[in-house]
C-alpha positions in Angstrom: -85.4 -18.2 -22.2 -84.3 -14.8 -22.1 -81.8 -14.7 -19.9 -80.0 -17.7 -21.4 -79.9 -15.7 -24.9 -78.3 -13.0 -22.8 -75.7 -15.2 -21.8 -74.6 -15.9 -25.1 -75.0 -12.6 -26.3 -72.8 -11.6 -23.4 -70.5 -14.3 -24.1 -70.1 -13.2 -28.1 -68.9 -9.5 -27.0 -65.2 -8.7 -26.1 -64.6 -8.7 -22.0 -64.0 -5.3 -21.2 -62.3 -4.4 -17.4 -62.4 -0.8 -16.3 -59.1 0.2 -13.6 -60.2 3.5 -11.6 -63.9 4.4 -10.9 -63.3 8.0 -10.3 -65.4 10.8 -11.9 -64.4 10.2 -15.4 -65.3 6.4 -15.2 -68.8 7.2 -16.1 -67.8 7.8 -19.4 -66.6 4.7 -20.1 -69.0 2.7 -18.1 -71.8 4.2 -20.4 -69.9 3.6 -23.1 -69.7 0.3 -22.6 -73.1 -0.1 -21.9 -73.9 1.9 -25.2 -71.7 -0.3 -27.2 -73.1 -3.5 -28.9 -69.2 -5.1 -29.2 -67.9 -4.9 -25.6 -69.4 -5.7 -22.2 -68.4 -5.2 -18.7 -67.0 -8.2 -16.7 -64.6 -6.6 -14.1 -63.8 -3.3 -12.4 -60.8 -2.6 -10.4 -60.0 0.5 -7.8 -57.6 1.1 -4.7 -60.3 2.4 -2.5 -62.6 0.3 -0.7 -65.2 2.3 0.0 -65.5 3.5 -4.2 -65.3 -0.1 -5.1 -68.3 -1.0 -2.3 -70.3 2.0 -3.4 -70.0 1.6 -7.4 -73.4 0.7 -8.8 -72.9 -2.3 -11.2 -74.5 -5.4 -12.6 -74.3 -8.3 -10.1 -72.0 -10.2 -12.6 -69.5 -7.7 -12.4 -66.5 -8.8 -10.9 -64.4 -5.9 -8.1 -61.3 -5.9 -7.6 -58.8 -3.8 -5.5 -55.3 -4.7 -7.5 -54.6 -5.0 -11.5 -53.1 -8.0 -11.1 -55.9 -9.9 -9.3 -58.4 -8.7 -11.6 -56.5 -9.4 -14.8 -55.9 -13.4 -13.9 -59.3 -13.9 -12.8 -61.3 -11.9 -15.2 -58.6 -12.1 -18.6 -60.2 -8.7 -20.2 -59.9 -8.8 -23.3 -59.8 -4.6 -23.5 -58.5 -2.8 -20.3 -59.4 0.7 -19.4 -57.2 2.9 -16.9 -59.1 5.8 -15.8 -56.7 6.1 -12.9 -54.8 10.1 -12.1 -52.2 11.1 -14.1 -49.6 9.9 -12.1 -50.2 6.5 -12.3 -51.2 5.7 -16.1 -48.4 4.3 -17.0 -47.6 2.1 -14.0 -51.4 0.8 -14.8 -51.1 0.6 -18.1 -47.8 -1.4 -18.3 -49.2 -3.6 -15.2 -52.1 -4.8 -17.3 -50.3 -5.1 -20.6 -48.3 -7.9 -18.9 -51.1 -10.1 -19.1 -51.7 -9.4 -22.8 -54.9 -8.2 -23.4 -55.7 -7.4 -26.6 -56.4 -3.6 -26.0 -55.6 -1.2 -23.3 -57.2 2.7 -23.7 -55.6 4.8 -21.0 -56.9 8.5 -20.6 -55.8 11.4 -21.3 -53.1 12.8 -20.6 -51.0 9.9 -21.7 -48.5 10.4 -18.7 -46.9 12.9 -16.8 -43.5 12.7 -18.3 -42.2 11.7 -21.7 -40.1 8.8 -20.5 -43.3 6.9 -19.4 -45.2 7.3 -22.3 -42.2 5.7 -24.4 -42.2 3.0 -22.1 -46.2 2.6 -22.6 -46.0 2.3 -26.4 -42.9 0.1 -26.2 -44.1 -2.2 -23.7 -47.5 -2.4 -25.8 -45.5 -3.0 -28.8 -43.7 -5.4 -28.0 -46.9 -7.9 -26.3 -48.7 -7.1 -29.3 -51.2 -5.2 -27.2 -53.1 -2.3 -29.3 -52.6 0.6 -26.6 -54.9 3.9 -27.6 -55.1 7.4 -25.5 -58.4 8.6 -24.6 -57.9 12.0 -27.1 -61.6 11.2 -28.5 -62.1 14.8 -30.0 -59.9 13.6 -32.9 -63.1 11.8 -33.8 -65.5 14.1 -33.2 -65.9 16.7 -34.0 -62.2 16.2 -35.3 -62.5 13.8 -38.0 -65.1 16.7 -39.2 -63.4 19.7 -39.0 -60.2 18.3 -40.4 -62.6 17.4 -43.4 -63.7 20.9 -43.7 -60.3 22.4 -43.4 -59.1 19.8 -45.8 -62.0 21.0 -48.6 -60.9 24.8 -48.9 -64.1 25.9 -47.3 -61.2 29.0 -45.5 -58.7 28.8 -47.6 -55.1 27.8 -46.7 -55.2 27.7 -42.9 -52.8 30.6 -41.4 -53.6 29.6 -37.2 -55.2 27.1 -34.9 -55.8 28.2 -31.4 -57.5 26.7 -28.8 -58.7 27.8 -25.3 -58.9 25.5 -22.5 -59.9 25.6 -18.7 -57.3 23.9 -16.2 -54.3 22.8 -15.9 -52.1 22.8 -19.1 -50.9 18.8 -18.8 -53.9 17.3 -17.3 -56.9 19.7 -19.5 -54.4 21.1 -22.4 -53.7 17.8 -23.3 -57.1 17.8 -25.3 -56.6 20.9 -26.8 -53.3 20.3 -27.9 -53.6 16.9 -29.5 -57.2 18.2 -31.2 -54.5 21.1 -32.5 -52.0 18.3 -33.9 -54.4 16.3 -35.8 -56.3 19.2 -37.0 -53.1 20.2 -38.7 -51.9 17.1 -40.1 -50.2 15.1 -37.1 -47.2 16.9 -38.1 -44.5 16.8 -35.3 -42.9 20.4 -35.7 -39.2 21.6 -35.3 -39.5 23.7 -32.2 -42.3 24.3 -29.5 -42.2 27.5 -27.3 -43.8 27.5 -23.9 -44.8 29.5 -20.8 -46.1 27.3 -17.8 -46.9 29.7 -14.8 -47.6 28.0 -11.3 -49.1 29.8 -8.1 -48.7 28.8 -4.7 -51.3 28.9 -2.1 -50.8 29.1 1.0 -46.9 29.0 0.4 -47.3 26.0 -1.6 -47.9 24.5 -5.2 -51.1 22.6 -5.6 -51.0 19.2 -6.6 -53.7 17.7 -8.9 -53.9 14.1 -10.3 -50.4 13.2 -8.8 -48.4 16.6 -9.8 -47.8 20.1 -9.8 -50.8 21.9 -10.8 -49.7 25.3 -13.1 -52.5 28.1 -12.9 -51.7 29.2 -16.6 -49.7 27.9 -20.3 -49.6 29.3 -23.7 -48.3 26.5 -26.3 -47.0 28.0 -29.9 -45.8 25.9 -32.6 -45.7 25.7 -36.5 -46.7 22.2 -38.4 -45.2 24.4 -41.4 -43.9 27.7 -42.0 -47.1 29.1 -43.4 -49.3 27.7 -40.0 -49.2 28.4 -36.4 -51.0 26.6 -33.6 -51.6 27.9 -30.3 -53.3 26.8 -27.0 -54.0 28.6 -24.1 -55.1 27.2 -20.7 -56.3 28.0 -17.2 -55.8 31.9 -16.6 -54.2 32.4 -20.3 -57.9 31.5 -21.5 -60.9 33.0 -22.7 -63.9 33.1 -20.7 -65.7 30.4 -23.1 -66.5 26.7 -22.6 -64.6 23.7 -22.4 -62.0 24.0 -25.5 -63.0 26.4 -27.9 -60.8 26.2 -31.0 -60.5 28.8 -33.8 -59.2 28.4 -37.3 -58.3 31.4 -39.2 -57.7 30.8 -43.4 -57.0 32.9 -45.9 -60.3 33.2 -47.2 -62.3 32.2 -43.9 -62.8 31.1 -40.4 -63.8 28.0 -38.7 -65.1 28.1 -35.1 -66.1 25.7 -32.5 -67.7 26.7 -29.9 -66.3 23.9 -27.0 -68.4 21.2 -25.5 -71.3 23.3 -25.1 -72.1 22.9 -28.8 -69.7 20.9 -30.9 -71.1 21.9 -34.4 -68.6 24.1 -36.5 -69.3 27.3 -37.9 -67.8 29.4 -40.4 -67.7 32.7 -41.4 -66.2 33.6 -44.5 -64.0 37.1 -45.2 -65.6 40.3 -47.3 -63.9 42.4 -49.5 -66.6 45.6 -48.6 -65.4 48.8 -47.8 -67.1 48.5 -44.5 -66.8 44.8 -43.3 -69.2 43.9 -41.1 -67.9 42.7 -37.6 -69.7 40.0 -35.8 -69.2 40.9 -31.7 -69.7 38.5 -29.2 -72.0 38.9 -25.9 -71.6 36.5 -22.9 -75.3 34.8 -22.2 -76.7 34.6 -18.6 -73.8 32.2 -16.8 -71.0 34.8 -18.6 -69.8 32.3 -21.6 -69.3 33.3 -24.7 -70.7 31.3 -26.6 -69.1 33.0 -29.9 -66.4 34.4 -30.8 -65.5 37.4 -29.1 -64.2 39.2 -32.6 -63.9 38.9 -36.2 -64.1 41.3 -39.3 -66.1 39.8 -42.2 -69.8 38.2 -42.7 -71.7 36.8 -40.5 -70.9 33.2 -38.7 -73.3 30.4 -40.0 -73.2 26.5 -39.3 -70.4 24.5 -41.8 -71.7 21.2 -40.2 -75.3 20.8 -40.5 -74.7 17.0 -39.0 -75.9 16.2 -35.5 -73.6 16.9 -32.5 -71.8 13.5 -31.7 -69.8 14.8 -29.2 -71.9 12.6 -26.5 -71.2 9.1 -28.6 -67.5 10.1 -29.2 -66.2 7.3 -27.1 -68.6 4.2 -28.1 -68.1 5.5 -31.5 -64.2 4.7 -30.1 -65.4 1.4 -29.3 -66.8 0.6 -32.1 -64.4 1.5 -34.2 -61.5 -0.8 -31.7 -64.0 -3.7 -32.2 -63.7 -3.6 -36.4 -60.1 -3.6 -35.9 -59.9 -6.7 -33.4 -62.0 -8.6 -35.2 -59.7 -7.5 -38.1 -62.5 -5.6 -40.1 -60.5 -2.5 -40.0 -58.4 -0.9 -43.0 -56.4 1.7 -40.7 -55.0 2.1 -37.6 -58.0 3.7 -34.7 -57.8 7.0 -34.3 -56.3 7.1 -31.1 -53.4 4.9 -31.9 -51.0 6.0 -29.1 -48.2 6.4 -31.4 -50.1 10.2 -32.4 -50.5 10.5 -28.5 -46.5 9.7 -28.0 -45.9 12.9 -30.5 -48.8 14.8 -28.4 -46.8 14.1 -25.1 -43.5 15.6 -26.8 -44.8 19.0 -27.6 -46.2 19.2 -23.9 -42.7 18.0 -22.6 -41.0 20.4 -24.6 -43.7 23.1 -24.0 -42.6 22.9 -19.7 -38.8 22.2 -20.9 -39.3 25.7 -23.0 -40.8 27.7 -20.1 -37.7 26.3 -17.8 -35.4 27.4 -20.2 -37.0 30.6 -22.1 -36.0 29.0 -25.5 -37.4 27.5 -28.1 -37.5 23.0 -27.4 -37.5 20.7 -29.9 -40.1 17.8 -29.8 -38.0 15.3 -30.7 -36.7 14.6 -27.2 -34.6 12.2 -25.2 -35.8 8.9 -24.5 -35.7 10.0 -20.8 -37.4 13.6 -21.2 -39.1 14.4 -18.0 -41.5 17.7 -16.9 -38.7 20.3 -14.8 -41.5 20.4 -12.5 -39.1 21.0 -9.3 -37.3 23.5 -11.1 -40.6 25.3 -12.0 -42.2 25.2 -9.0 -39.1 26.2 -7.1 -38.8 29.5 -9.4 -42.6 30.1 -9.1 -42.4 29.9 -4.9 -39.1 32.0 -4.7 -41.1 35.0 -6.9 -44.0 34.4 -5.0 -41.8 35.5 -1.8 -39.9 37.9 -3.3 -43.2 39.2 -4.2 -44.4 39.7 -0.4 -41.2 40.8 0.3 -41.2 43.6 -1.4 -44.6 44.5 -0.6 
């Protein structure tokens, strides 16, 4: 009797399938398991060993290619969790079978032209496409509310520090500041990206060249600046620390260790207090390294929801698919397309040593070859001088 009830319950849920069973797939599988609206029906991975080792329920189908999975499983939702360079191909291939929705991991794609193809293909086929910038949901929505409340006056500067490469990891930070500042596409983007050869060659990661440091700057409006630092340019802080400076105070998000917002207000005292930071036992700075003004205190007393942001995303998607949502999904790919334009513009700016307008040609690509050849030449020149 219980088995029959469970079977009926699963039939009432939206059917979900996952493409790619690497490290990040665990988060998506856990989100599906936690969701009341979706059930996992199939997975796909080109690596046979990975596919066999996956710990899944007995009724979950396993496939080595996308087309076979889509034909047999007929999922309502497809989640793409493959390396960056395969995001566009896997998304377009899955969309051809007209699932109701696709969630693609960040970054949306490597090149802007592929991101355009992903959005246009899904729009034409009536498929909802989401990009997994889940921090928009938590802690992003709370941060945006705090900024709008005027708790720090008018925002002047937004900064984010993120470990890892600009494309693969910095996409989270760029999207987060883009969201906090109102999803406004700037007129110009400034970028600096550095590659460091290892044993004479540029390292590769997720199917593309991996930089060692990146910096991106843009102004959503003339009075506000956004800055993102990645890799060697980032402070030794937890993954994706964020600071928002306003006319009367500052907001600070410590990163993934503690996803609550903190605030301090400026003081007019002749001798303002300075809140200095000290590293913890692991050498991580868990508070801003410097600020002038009053002490920091919690601006957000609500419990951290970072751990279930992906489950929340699925719940919002279920409302959308059920016709119960009154607005678009916060992870809608049309916003992510603008983020991809900013990223692509940053690399183009680094290659040309000039600001680049993010209203790009449909065929725009990241000039990896130009940037890596320059890095290799500089590397050889430095050794010849020695």
